[in-house]
C-alpha angles and dihedrals in degrees: 000000000000097000091055092052092045093051093049090053090049093050090050094047100046110010094162097057120110088235091054092048092050095047091045089052090050091053094047091049091050092047095048089041085228128120094190092102100037127079110210090203089064088075091067091058089062118099114249095265094055093039088059088046089055090051091050089051089054091050094048091045092053091050088049093053089050089054092047091053088048089053092052088050091050089049091052091047093052089047090054091054092044100045106016126238095283092055093047093054092047093056092045098058119073119248114257 
């Protein structure tokens, strides 16, 4: 997770720069899973170094989402072993 750490350091070192604002907006859009506050075209205004950093953030964010889904799968698998399939389905359906 090198890009995430690098962006954090950049934001802390120079929070007022245009690059910091663009990268911060990218991170917030990724976290909220909404593009309503992020202009994709702003990436093209970054210098090459920060543009590549933005691309690295996208790659790391995608990997992180994969691991989050894997963690949920692991939790569900543990629940099956702990409760049994019948108990798991009973807790997944809303009560009438």
